[in-house]
C-alpha positions as CSV (number, residue, x, y, z in Angstrom):
1,M,-6.3,-35.3,-12.1
2,T,-3.9,-37.0,-9.7
3,D,-2.4,-40.5,-9.5
4,G,-3.8,-41.1,-6.0
5,T,-0.7,-39.8,-4.2
6,G,-1.5,-36.1,-4.6
7,R,0.8,-35.5,-7.5
8,D,-0.3,-34.0,-10.7
9,E,-0.1,-35.9,-14.0
10,Q,2.6,-33.6,-15.3
11,D,4.8,-34.8,-12.4
12,L,4.7,-38.4,-13.4
13,G,7.0,-38.0,-16.4
14,P,6.2,-38.6,-20.1
15,E,6.5,-42.4,-19.8
16,L,4.0,-42.7,-16.9
17,A,1.5,-40.0,-17.7
18,P,-1.7,-41.3,-19.5
19,P,-2.1,-40.3,-23.1
20,E,-3.9,-37.1,-23.8
21,P,-7.3,-37.4,-25.5
22,A,-7.3,-36.1,-29.1
23,G,-9.5,-33.4,-30.5
24,R,-11.6,-30.9,-28.5
25,G,-11.0,-32.7,-25.1
26,R,-7.3,-32.3,-25.5
27,R,-7.7,-28.5,-26.0
28,L,-10.0,-28.2,-22.9
29,R,-7.5,-30.1,-20.7
30,R,-4.9,-27.4,-21.1
31,F,-7.0,-25.1,-18.8
32,R,-6.7,-26.0,-15.1
33,R,-9.4,-25.0,-12.7
34,I,-8.5,-22.2,-10.2
35,P,-10.3,-22.2,-6.8
36,M,-12.4,-19.2,-5.9
37,R,-10.2,-18.6,-2.8
38,I,-7.5,-17.5,-5.3
39,V,-9.8,-15.7,-7.7
40,L,-11.5,-13.5,-5.1
41,P,-8.5,-11.5,-3.8
42,N,-7.4,-10.8,-7.4
43,L,-10.9,-9.5,-8.2
44,V,-10.7,-7.1,-5.3
45,T,-7.3,-5.9,-6.6
46,L,-8.8,-5.4,-10.1
47,M,-11.7,-3.4,-8.5
48,A,-9.1,-1.1,-6.9
49,L,-7.3,-0.8,-10.2
50,C,-10.6,0.3,-11.9
51,L,-11.2,2.9,-9.1
52,G,-7.7,4.3,-9.8
53,L,-8.5,4.6,-13.5
54,T,-11.9,6.1,-12.7
55,S,-10.2,8.7,-10.5
56,I,-8.0,9.9,-13.4
57,R,-11.2,10.2,-15.5
58,F,-12.9,12.2,-12.8
59,A,-9.9,14.5,-12.5
60,A,-9.8,15.1,-16.2
61,E,-13.5,16.1,-16.0
62,G,-12.9,18.5,-13.1
63,R,-14.8,16.3,-10.6
64,F,-12.1,16.5,-8.0
65,E,-14.0,15.4,-5.0
66,S,-15.2,12.3,-6.7
67,A,-11.6,11.6,-7.8
68,V,-10.4,11.9,-4.2
69,L,-13.1,9.5,-3.0
70,A,-12.2,7.0,-5.7
71,I,-8.6,6.9,-4.6
72,L,-9.8,6.6,-1.0
73,A,-12.0,3.6,-1.9
74,A,-9.0,2.1,-3.8
75,A,-6.9,2.4,-0.6
76,V,-9.6,0.6,1.4
77,L,-9.8,-2.3,-1.2
78,D,-6.0,-2.4,-1.2
79,G,-6.1,-3.1,2.5
80,L,-8.7,-5.8,2.1
81,D,-7.3,-7.8,-0.7
82,G,-4.2,-9.0,1.2
83,R,-6.3,-9.8,4.3
84,I,-8.8,-11.7,2.2
85,A,-6.0,-13.7,0.5
86,R,-4.4,-14.6,3.9
87,A,-7.8,-15.5,5.4
88,L,-8.7,-17.8,2.5
89,E,-5.2,-19.1,2.1
90,G,-5.3,-17.8,-1.5
91,A,-2.1,-15.7,-1.5
92,T,-0.1,-16.3,-4.8
93,R,2.9,-14.8,-6.5
94,F,0.6,-13.7,-9.3
95,G,-1.6,-11.8,-6.9
96,A,1.4,-10.1,-5.3
97,E,2.6,-8.8,-8.7
98,L,-0.9,-7.7,-9.7
99,D,-1.2,-5.9,-6.4
100,S,2.0,-4.0,-6.9
101,L,1.0,-2.9,-10.5
102,A,-2.4,-1.8,-9.2
103,D,-0.8,0.1,-6.3
104,F,1.5,2.0,-8.7
105,L,-1.5,3.2,-10.7
106,D,-3.8,3.8,-7.8
107,F,-1.4,5.6,-5.5
108,G,1.3,6.8,-7.8
109,V,-0.2,7.8,-11.1
110,A,-3.8,8.7,-10.1
111,P,-2.9,11.2,-7.3
112,A,-0.2,12.8,-9.5
113,M,-2.6,13.3,-12.4
114,L,-5.3,14.5,-10.0
115,L,-3.1,17.2,-8.5
116,Y,-1.7,18.2,-11.9
117,F,-5.2,18.7,-13.3
118,W,-6.3,20.6,-10.2
119,S,-3.5,23.1,-9.7
120,L,0.1,22.0,-10.6
121,H,-0.6,22.7,-14.3
122,E,-0.5,26.4,-13.3
123,I,3.3,26.1,-13.4
124,K,3.5,23.5,-16.2
125,G,7.2,22.6,-16.2
126,I,7.8,22.4,-12.5
127,G,4.3,21.2,-11.7
128,W,4.6,18.3,-14.1
129,L,8.1,17.5,-12.8
130,A,6.7,17.3,-9.2
131,A,3.9,15.0,-10.4
132,M,6.5,12.7,-12.1
133,L,8.7,12.7,-9.1
134,F,5.8,11.6,-6.9
135,A,5.0,8.7,-9.4
136,I,8.7,7.7,-9.5
137,A,8.9,7.7,-5.7
138,C,5.9,5.5,-5.5
139,A,7.5,3.0,-8.0
140,L,10.8,3.0,-6.1
141,R,8.9,2.5,-2.8
142,L,7.0,-0.5,-4.1
143,A,10.1,-2.0,-5.7
144,R,12.0,-1.8,-2.4
145,F,9.0,-3.2,-0.5
146,N,8.9,-6.2,-2.8
147,V,12.6,-6.8,-2.3
148,M,12.6,-6.4,1.5
149,I,9.6,-8.7,2.0
150,D,11.6,-11.7,0.8
151,D,14.5,-11.0,3.2
152,P,14.9,-14.1,5.5
153,N,17.2,-12.2,7.9
154,K,14.7,-9.5,8.7
155,P,14.0,-9.2,12.5
156,V,10.5,-10.0,13.7
157,W,9.9,-6.5,15.1
158,M,10.5,-5.1,11.6
159,S,7.0,-6.2,10.7
160,N,5.7,-3.4,12.9
161,F,7.2,-0.8,10.5
162,F,7.3,0.3,6.9
163,I,10.5,1.6,5.6
164,G,9.5,4.8,3.8
165,M,5.9,6.1,3.7
166,P,3.7,3.3,2.2
167,S,2.2,4.1,-1.1
168,P,-1.5,4.2,0.0
169,A,-0.6,6.6,2.8
170,G,1.5,8.7,0.5
171,A,-1.4,9.0,-1.9
172,I,-3.8,10.1,0.8
173,V,-1.3,12.5,2.4
174,V,-0.2,14.2,-0.8
175,M,-3.7,15.4,-1.5
176,L,-3.9,17.4,1.7
177,P,-3.9,20.8,-0.2
178,L,-6.9,19.6,-2.2
179,Y,-8.7,18.6,1.0
180,L,-8.1,22.1,2.4
181,H,-9.6,23.5,-0.8
182,L,-12.7,21.3,-0.8
183,S,-13.4,21.5,3.0
184,V,-15.1,24.2,4.9
185,L,-11.7,25.9,5.3
186,G,-12.0,26.7,1.6
187,L,-8.3,27.2,0.7
188,P,-8.4,29.1,-2.5
189,N,-7.1,27.4,-5.7
190,S,-4.9,30.4,-6.5
191,P,-1.7,30.4,-8.6
192,D,0.0,32.0,-5.6
193,F,-0.3,28.8,-3.6
194,V,1.0,26.5,-6.3
195,P,4.7,26.7,-5.4
196,F,3.8,25.6,-1.8
197,E,1.7,22.7,-3.2
198,I,4.6,21.7,-5.5
199,A,7.0,21.8,-2.5
200,F,4.6,19.7,-0.4
201,V,4.3,17.1,-3.2
202,I,8.1,16.8,-3.4
203,V,8.4,16.4,0.4
204,V,5.9,13.6,0.4
205,A,7.7,11.9,-2.6
206,L,11.0,12.1,-0.6
207,L,9.2,10.5,2.4
208,M,8.1,7.6,0.2
209,A,11.5,7.1,-1.3
210,S,13.4,7.6,2.0
211,R,14.3,5.0,4.7
212,I,12.3,6.8,7.4
213,P,10.3,4.2,9.3
214,H,6.5,4.5,9.6
215,F,4.1,2.4,11.7
216,S,2.5,-0.5,10.0
217,G,-1.1,-1.4,10.5
218,K,-0.7,-5.0,9.3
219,K,-0.6,-6.4,12.8
220,I,-4.1,-5.0,13.5
221,G,-6.3,-8.0,13.2
222,R,-7.7,-9.1,16.6
223,V,-9.3,-6.8,19.0
224,P,-9.2,-7.6,22.8
225,R,-12.6,-8.6,24.1
226,E,-12.9,-5.6,26.5
227,W,-12.2,-3.2,23.6
228,F,-14.6,-4.7,21.2
229,I,-17.6,-2.4,21.9
230,P,-15.5,0.8,22.1
231,V,-13.7,0.0,18.8
232,L,-17.0,-0.9,17.1
233,F,-18.6,2.4,18.3
234,G,-15.5,4.4,17.3
235,T,-15.4,2.8,13.8
236,A,-19.1,3.6,13.3
237,V,-18.6,7.2,14.3
238,L,-15.6,7.5,12.0
239,L,-17.5,6.1,9.1
240,L,-20.5,8.4,9.7
241,L,-18.2,11.5,10.0
242,L,-16.4,10.4,6.8
243,W,-19.7,10.1,5.0
244,Q,-20.9,13.6,6.2
245,Y,-17.6,15.5,6.2
246,P,-15.1,13.5,4.1
247,M,-12.6,16.3,3.5
248,E,-12.5,17.5,7.1
249,V,-12.0,13.9,8.4
250,L,-9.2,13.3,5.9
251,I,-7.5,16.5,7.0
252,V,-7.6,15.3,10.6
253,L,-6.3,11.8,9.6
254,V,-3.5,13.2,7.5
255,V,-2.3,15.6,10.2
256,S,-2.5,12.8,12.8
257,Y,-0.5,10.4,10.6
258,L,2.2,13.0,10.0
259,G,2.4,13.6,13.8
260,L,3.0,9.9,14.3
261,I,6.2,9.9,12.2
262,P,8.5,11.1,14.9
263,L,7.1,8.5,17.3
264,A,7.7,5.8,14.7
265,I,11.3,6.9,14.3
266,R,11.8,6.8,18.0
267,R,10.4,3.3,18.4
268,Y,12.3,2.0,15.5
269,N,15.6,3.4,16.9
270,A,14.8,1.8,20.2
271,F,14.4,-1.6,18.6
272,Q,17.6,-1.2,16.7
273,K,19.5,-0.3,19.9
274,A,18.1,-3.3,21.7
275,D,19.2,-5.6,18.9
276,L,22.7,-4.1,19.0
277,A,22.9,-4.4,22.8
278,A,21.8,-8.1,22.5
279,A,24.4,-8.8,19.8
280,A,27.3,-7.1,21.7
281,P,29.4,-9.4,23.9
282,S,29.1,-9.1,27.6
283,P,32.2,-7.7,29.6
284,A,33.1,-11.2,30.8
285,E,33.0,-12.6,27.2
286,A,35.0,-9.6,26.0
287,Q,37.7,-10.3,28.6
288,A,37.8,-14.0,27.7
289,Q,38.5,-13.3,24.1
290,P,42.2,-13.6,23.2
291,P,43.8,-10.4,21.9
292,A,44.1,-10.1,18.2
């Protein structure tokens, strides 16, 4: 209810607000209606959270391929919930906090538990340590992202990059040894390979916690008209290949993503140098300044 000026009754002050009805009507009035444009993105986030929990269950049951696909589906939903919220103008602080908590479970805890159940348990102490380090790195990565997103002094070009490997990408990359095992390559699940898998998990954890820049896909939203048909065709082909050969496609995607890291570092440094050059005084201005 409003007073005709768009303000809520709680904003009118105790002396101007109308008296609350007694009894059952007073209790019902405490609950305000929430529009569906706010509810829908949070439902998508909760679906991703359920997929992360289901992945842990599949891993505990030894259904590793299903566990991988559950995390992959959670990553897809994680990419959709923010876009849905922005499209519907339903972004809220509550949704952002819920998304961070879901991301920690989906892309920090679930992959760590999956890899531990699969092979890291062969060296219990060090394997569990590597799993914990990955989950901790994911938590630190998400905390830093939440802090940096509120920085008003961040340059515009910074939106093209993530600082540190994003948690969904980290979850998909860290399972590369499992993809190699489940694919046609058939990497054996042997205790002899466990030290290398532990080292790979730790390297990915360091990439997540580091300040190494990675390309951001958040700017991908509009496709040029001349590229619409090729992009549509390529997406359809990718989905079909992912349906038929999921592990093989994931191997190609992970290797391609890792190959883009040096290019992202180069582009990031180029933007930084351009900013420093723009901020530096010109020779004429430097000569005009009085000596200290």
